[in-house]
Each structure stands twice: as structure tokens, then as C-alpha cells.
C-alpha positions as MATLAB code, in Angstrom:
seq = 'XXXXXXXXXXXXXXXXXXXXXXXXXXXXXXXXXXXXXXXXXXXXXXXXXXXXXXXXXXXXXXXXXXXXXXXXXXXXXXXXXXXXXXXXXXXXXXXXXXXXXXXXXXXXXXXXXXXXXXXXXXXXXXXXXXXX';
ca = [
       0.081   -0.002    0.001;
       1.064    3.575   -0.791;
       0.204    6.872   -1.751;
      -1.023    7.147   -5.593;
      -0.903   10.239   -7.825;
      -4.663   10.380   -7.412;
      -4.341   10.450   -3.385;
      -1.623   13.030   -3.737;
      -3.681   15.388   -5.833;
      -6.614   15.057   -3.568;
      -4.412   15.928   -0.569;
      -3.019   18.869   -2.391;
      -6.068   20.082   -3.451;
      -7.560   20.378   -0.041;
      -4.219   21.893    1.472;
      -4.435   24.515   -1.177;
      -8.133   25.320   -0.290;
      -7.086   25.758    3.197;
      -4.075   27.833    2.229;
      -6.342   30.045   -0.047;
      -8.844   30.460    2.929;
      -5.913   31.683    5.365;
      -4.538   34.009    2.531;
      -1.114   32.305    2.881;
       0.573   30.814   -0.454;
       2.419   27.609    0.380;
       4.689   24.876   -0.962;
       2.502   21.305   -0.546;
       4.490   18.076   -1.024;
       3.306   14.562   -0.894;
       5.720   11.629   -0.516;
       4.881    7.800   -0.824;
       5.464    4.746    1.487;
       9.294    5.047    0.705;
       9.548    8.768    1.339;
       9.729    9.317   -2.549;
       8.220   12.433   -3.731;
       4.781   11.853   -5.415;
       3.583   15.547   -6.299;
       4.540   18.746   -5.170;
       2.802   22.291   -5.688;
       4.218   25.934   -5.178;
       1.267   28.031   -5.075;
       1.626   31.717   -6.899;
       3.726   33.819   -4.486;
       5.001   31.093   -2.242;
       8.713   31.144   -1.206;
      11.051   29.237   -3.402;
      13.132   28.824   -0.240;
      10.133   26.490    1.030;
      10.096   24.108   -1.660;
      12.973   21.975   -0.352;
      11.431   22.494    3.287;
       7.925   21.066    2.411;
       9.509   18.110    0.612;
      11.773   17.438    3.816;
       8.669   17.832    6.088;
       6.884   15.285    4.228;
       9.886   13.103    4.041;
      10.541   13.573    7.878;
       6.942   12.584    8.823;
       7.007    9.461    6.721;
      10.580    8.492    7.791;
       9.653    8.660   11.481;
       5.724    8.102   11.201;
       5.060   11.064   13.189;
       4.094   14.706   12.816;
       7.015   17.099   12.575;
       5.556   19.288   14.985;
       5.582   16.279   17.577;
       8.987   15.262   16.539;
      10.279   18.791   17.008;
       9.048   18.901   20.611;
      11.037   15.902   21.274;
      14.217   17.372   19.661;
      14.655   20.293   21.956;
      17.607   20.262   24.382;
      17.252   17.799   26.984;
      14.672   15.784   25.337;
      15.040   12.302   23.758;
      15.631   13.373   20.123;
      17.799   16.134   20.606;
      19.942   16.472   17.385;
      18.028   14.418   15.233;
      17.895   17.365   12.872;
      21.627   16.845   12.107;
      21.012   13.173   11.040;
      20.248   11.960    7.363;
      22.290   14.682    5.623;
      20.385   17.581    7.392;
      16.982   16.422    5.809;
      15.209   15.880    9.070;
      12.798   18.657    9.666;
      11.705   19.419   13.358;
       9.163   21.871   12.862;
       5.590   22.231   12.026;
       3.868   21.145    8.944;
       4.470   17.445    8.435;
       1.590   15.020    8.848;
       1.516   11.271    8.110;
      -0.853    9.724    5.948;
      -2.595    6.564    7.238;
      -4.718    3.896    5.602;
      -6.288    1.271    7.833;
      -3.948    2.208   10.603;
      -0.527    2.132    8.500;
       1.541    5.076    7.602;
       1.890    4.754    3.784;
       3.076    8.479    3.119;
       2.763   12.121    4.227;
       2.016   15.479    3.630;
       4.648   18.295    4.001;
       3.550   21.968    3.828;
       5.856   25.273    4.039;
       5.457   28.953    3.370;
       3.855   30.353    6.642;
       4.095   30.505   10.082;
       4.347   26.943   11.893;
       0.581   27.302   12.895;
      -0.415   27.885    9.381;
       1.760   25.361    7.785;
       0.301   22.828   10.403;
      -3.318   23.856    9.675;
      -2.837   23.347    6.003;
      -0.892   20.129    6.305;
      -3.986   18.932    8.495;
      -6.387   20.051    6.018;
      -4.697   17.869    3.163;
      -4.414   15.097    5.354;
      -8.139   15.060    6.485;
      -8.649   14.788    2.488;
      -6.927   11.535    2.224;
];
């Protein structure tokens, strides 16, 4: 089981809708069960610097089967995953906006969003995940 292109398009459409509702252009990425990019959208006006961040958030969320905001909470000094962001060639994202995509209780992909505040990224990613 993995995320299909059709799944990714549905997730991205829902995320784009939420980004439009809050008035914040976003980069939205969806990865499959192997952490491979299935689809990415950079909305008009979204920062180009956030393209890779959105992809890395999606990858991180799938790689660890956790929301990146939750991983970030556990990656602070004196927490169990402190320093994790320096692993995997620096690809690990430890801030809000990465949400796993599950089917039948199994994580089979993830969505990553970047371009706004952490709260904005998270709400857009959650809207995308809800459409999965």
C-alpha cells in the first residue's frame, strides 16, 4: 500500500483550499511509503526557499511516522531526540507542517507544507491529510 498520484492530488487540492482560505501561499508536497516525492505544488507567491522544506517535512513525517511538530517537541535540548535534525544529511525537519497519511492504521505516506508560520503550515497540512 502506498500513496497514489490520485491520492496526492486530492491531498494537495484540500491543502491548497485551506491555504487560500487563510491567505497564505504555500508549498505542498506529498510522499509515498518509501518517502519518495509523488507530487508537489508551489502556489503563486509561495517562497522558493520553502520548496525543499515542504518536501523534507513530508519525508521526515514518513521516515519517522510522526507529525514533524511532535518530533520537534522531542528534539529540543534535554529531550530524547535532541540532535536528530543533524542526521540523514540534515534532511530531518523538526518544526510544524509534516503530517503522516495513514490507511487502515498504517502510515503509507505524508504531506509536508511550508510557506507560513508553523501554525499556518500545520493547519494546511492537517487539511490535506483530512482529505486522504
